[in-house]
C-alpha positions as CSV (number, residue, x, y, z in Angstrom):
1,M,85.8,92.5,96.9
2,T,87.8,96.1,95.6
3,L,88.9,98.9,97.1
4,E,86.3,100.7,95.1
5,N,83.5,98.6,96.6
6,L,83.9,100.2,99.7
7,P,81.8,102.5,101.0
8,V,83.2,106.0,100.4
9,V,83.5,109.3,103.1
10,R,84.1,112.3,102.8
11,D,85.9,115.8,104.8
12,V,86.9,113.2,107.3
13,P,88.3,115.0,110.3
14,S,92.2,114.1,111.4
15,V,93.9,114.1,114.6
16,T,97.6,114.8,115.6
17,A,99.7,112.2,117.3
18,A,99.6,114.1,120.2
19,Q,96.0,113.7,119.9
20,M,95.6,110.8,118.8
21,A,97.8,109.5,122.2
22,E,95.1,111.6,124.2
23,V,92.1,109.4,122.5
24,D,94.1,105.9,122.8
25,R,94.8,107.0,126.5
26,R,91.5,107.7,127.1
27,T,89.8,104.6,125.4
28,I,91.9,102.4,127.6
29,H,91.8,104.5,131.0
30,N,88.1,106.1,130.6
31,F,86.4,103.2,129.0
32,A,88.3,100.5,129.9
33,I,89.1,99.4,126.0
34,G,92.2,97.2,126.6
35,V,95.3,97.5,124.3
36,D,94.6,94.1,124.0
37,L,91.3,94.6,122.4
38,L,92.3,97.3,120.3
39,M,95.1,95.4,118.6
40,E,93.1,92.8,118.2
41,N,90.6,94.9,116.3
42,A,93.0,96.9,114.7
43,A,94.4,93.4,113.1
44,H,91.2,92.2,111.5
45,Q,90.5,95.2,110.0
46,I,93.9,95.2,108.3
47,A,93.5,91.6,107.5
48,R,90.1,92.8,105.9
49,A,91.9,95.9,103.9
50,A,94.7,93.2,102.9
51,R,92.0,91.1,101.3
52,H,90.2,94.2,99.4
53,V,93.4,94.7,98.2
54,L,94.1,91.4,96.6
55,G,90.6,91.5,95.2
56,G,89.0,89.9,97.4
57,R,90.5,86.6,97.8
58,V,93.6,85.7,99.7
59,A,93.7,82.0,99.6
60,G,96.8,80.6,98.1
61,K,98.6,84.4,97.8
62,W,101.8,85.1,99.8
63,V,101.7,87.8,101.8
64,F,104.6,89.6,103.7
65,G,105.0,91.8,106.8
66,L,107.4,94.0,107.7
67,V,107.0,94.4,111.5
68,G,108.1,97.1,113.8
69,A,108.8,97.5,117.4
70,G,105.9,99.2,118.3
71,N,102.3,98.4,118.2
72,N,101.8,98.5,114.2
73,G,104.0,95.9,114.0
74,A,102.2,93.7,116.6
75,D,98.9,94.5,114.7
76,T,100.3,93.2,111.4
77,V,101.5,90.6,112.8
78,G,98.0,90.0,113.8
79,A,97.0,90.3,110.4
80,L,99.1,88.1,109.0
81,R,97.3,85.4,111.7
82,H,94.0,86.4,110.3
83,L,95.4,86.0,106.8
84,E,96.6,82.7,107.7
85,N,93.2,81.8,108.4
86,W,92.2,82.7,105.3
87,G,94.1,80.5,103.4
88,A,97.2,83.0,102.8
89,T,101.1,82.2,102.9
90,S,102.8,85.0,105.0
91,Q,105.8,85.4,106.2
92,A,106.7,88.1,109.3
93,I,109.9,90.3,108.6
94,V,110.9,91.9,112.1
95,A,113.2,94.8,112.1
96,R,114.9,93.8,115.1
97,S,118.9,94.8,116.1
98,P,120.4,92.6,117.6
99,G,120.3,92.4,121.4
100,E,117.1,94.2,121.3
101,R,114.3,92.3,123.5
102,L,111.1,92.6,121.9
103,R,108.1,94.3,123.9
104,E,105.0,92.3,125.3
105,P,102.5,92.9,122.7
106,L,104.7,91.8,119.8
107,E,105.9,89.7,121.5
108,S,102.7,87.8,122.5
109,Q,101.7,88.4,118.5
110,L,104.2,86.5,117.3
111,T,103.1,83.8,119.8
112,R,100.0,83.0,118.5
113,L,101.1,83.8,115.0
114,I,103.4,80.3,115.3
115,R,100.9,78.3,117.0
116,V,98.2,78.6,115.0
117,T,100.0,78.8,111.8
118,A,100.9,74.9,110.8
119,F,104.7,76.1,108.8
120,P,105.6,79.4,110.7
121,D,107.5,82.0,108.6
122,V,109.1,84.5,111.6
123,V,112.4,86.4,110.6
124,T,114.5,88.7,112.3
125,W,115.9,91.2,109.4
126,D,119.6,91.8,110.0
127,D,122.5,93.2,107.5
128,G,122.2,90.3,105.0
129,G,118.2,90.1,105.0
130,P,115.9,89.2,102.1
131,E,117.2,90.7,98.4
132,P,114.2,92.9,96.6
133,R,113.5,90.2,94.5
134,E,112.3,87.6,97.4
135,F,110.1,90.8,98.6
136,G,109.0,90.6,95.1
137,R,107.5,86.8,95.5
138,S,105.0,88.6,97.8
139,L,101.8,89.2,96.4
140,L,101.3,91.7,99.1
141,I,103.2,93.6,101.0
142,L,101.8,95.2,104.6
143,D,104.3,98.2,106.1
144,G,104.1,97.8,109.9
145,L,107.4,99.2,110.8
146,L,106.4,102.6,112.2
147,G,103.4,104.2,113.5
148,Y,102.2,107.3,114.8
149,G,104.6,108.0,117.2
150,A,107.8,107.8,115.2
151,R,110.0,110.5,113.9
152,G,112.6,111.4,112.2
153,A,114.3,109.3,109.7
154,P,114.0,105.9,110.3
155,R,116.7,103.8,111.1
156,R,118.8,102.2,109.3
157,T,117.2,98.2,109.8
158,E,113.7,99.9,109.2
159,A,115.4,102.3,106.0
160,Q,116.7,98.9,104.3
161,E,113.2,97.0,104.6
162,I,111.9,100.2,103.1
163,V,114.2,100.7,100.0
164,A,113.8,96.6,99.6
165,A,109.7,96.6,99.7
166,N,109.3,99.7,97.4
167,E,112.0,98.4,95.3
168,S,110.2,95.0,94.9
169,G,107.5,95.9,92.4
170,A,105.2,94.3,95.4
171,P,101.5,96.7,96.2
172,I,102.3,97.9,99.6
173,L,99.6,98.6,102.3
174,A,100.5,100.2,104.9
175,V,99.2,99.9,108.8
176,D,97.9,103.5,109.7
177,I,100.6,105.8,107.7
178,P,103.8,104.5,105.9
179,S,106.8,103.9,107.6
180,G,109.1,107.1,107.4
181,V,106.1,109.7,106.4
182,D,105.5,112.4,109.6
183,P,102.1,111.9,111.0
184,D,102.0,115.7,111.2
185,T,103.4,117.5,108.3
186,G,103.4,114.3,106.0
187,A,106.6,115.4,105.1
188,T,109.4,112.2,104.6
189,S,113.1,112.3,106.4
190,G,115.3,110.0,104.3
191,V,113.4,107.4,102.9
192,A,109.7,106.2,103.0
193,I,107.2,103.7,101.9
194,R,105.5,104.0,98.8
195,A,102.2,102.5,99.5
196,T,99.3,101.4,96.9
197,A,96.8,102.1,100.3
198,T,97.1,103.0,103.4
199,V,95.0,101.9,106.2
200,T,94.6,104.1,108.9
201,L,93.3,103.0,112.4
202,G,90.5,104.9,113.7
203,L,90.6,108.3,112.6
204,P,93.6,110.0,109.5
205,K,96.3,111.7,110.8
206,A,96.5,114.4,109.8
207,G,99.9,114.3,107.8
208,L,98.2,111.5,105.8
209,M,95.7,114.7,104.1
210,A,98.6,116.4,103.3
211,P,99.8,117.2,99.7
212,A,103.3,116.2,99.8
213,A,102.4,112.8,101.3
214,R,100.0,111.6,98.8
215,E,103.1,109.7,96.8
216,F,103.4,107.5,99.6
217,V,100.1,107.2,100.9
218,G,97.8,106.0,97.9
219,E,94.6,105.2,98.5
220,L,93.4,106.1,101.7
221,L,91.0,103.4,103.9
222,L,89.9,104.3,107.4
223,A,88.8,101.8,110.1
224,D,87.1,101.4,113.1
225,I,88.7,99.7,115.5
226,G,86.4,100.5,118.5
227,I,87.4,103.4,119.7
228,P,84.2,105.0,121.6
229,V,82.7,108.8,119.3
230,R,82.7,110.0,123.1
231,A,86.6,109.3,122.9
232,F,86.8,111.9,120.1
233,H,84.4,113.8,121.4
234,A,86.7,115.0,124.5
235,I,89.3,116.0,122.2
236,G,86.9,118.2,120.2
237,V,86.5,115.8,117.1
238,N,82.8,114.3,116.2
239,T,83.1,110.9,114.4
240,S,79.8,109.6,114.8
241,E,78.7,109.4,111.7
242,L,82.1,108.5,109.4
243,F,81.1,104.7,110.0
244,V,77.5,104.7,109.5
245,D,77.9,102.7,105.8
246,G,80.6,100.6,106.8
247,D,83.5,100.1,109.3
248,L,86.0,99.8,107.0
249,V,85.7,102.9,104.3
250,R,87.4,104.5,101.5
251,V,88.7,108.0,101.9
252,V,88.0,111.0,99.5
253,R,90.7,113.8,99.9
């Protein structure tokens, strides 16, 4: 299993961050599909995408997860749990400032990862965090630092992780959108992840389709995480034929 084995889709619609937030709201409140269920679906799809990037087998391979404070970070930790179950060895590197409290979804996912892993490896990034050469031990880095709700340049802690990941030489799979890339325009402000591939969730964010973002996005994958077609219909977007050939697809831009 490689990226080339995935079904291909063309002429895929995209959404702005505001539109995606509205779709998420409708999914949770109108269709009773909660955050935890969406997050578990996303985590499984991210892990599947990682397996494709790694050539179809993860057993015995080392995967680093760059974990931000939001739902992207929680999705990434969930993906590490699945990869551990499939034989990988992982390390979750949490971008957390001193005194900052973890949000509930991320705290729950970290608890699950620690409980199911024989030798859990969860660390907090600080000013003395891992060197790029340590990232180089990884056969894959998952970028879950910033999601579609982020604006502006990454803060200091996140920027340090981004630079270290980019300098490591390891392939990077971005979760939903490469950290540092604007979800609406594709522009960057400061540093940004240069991904080997990006697995975007539900629908591509508009910025991923912008020419300026191509060098950061890499191959673009699209994952079905269980958002109802009707939730997208409510904002005027038809997704009814996107996943007829598979629930993880490769987008041709």
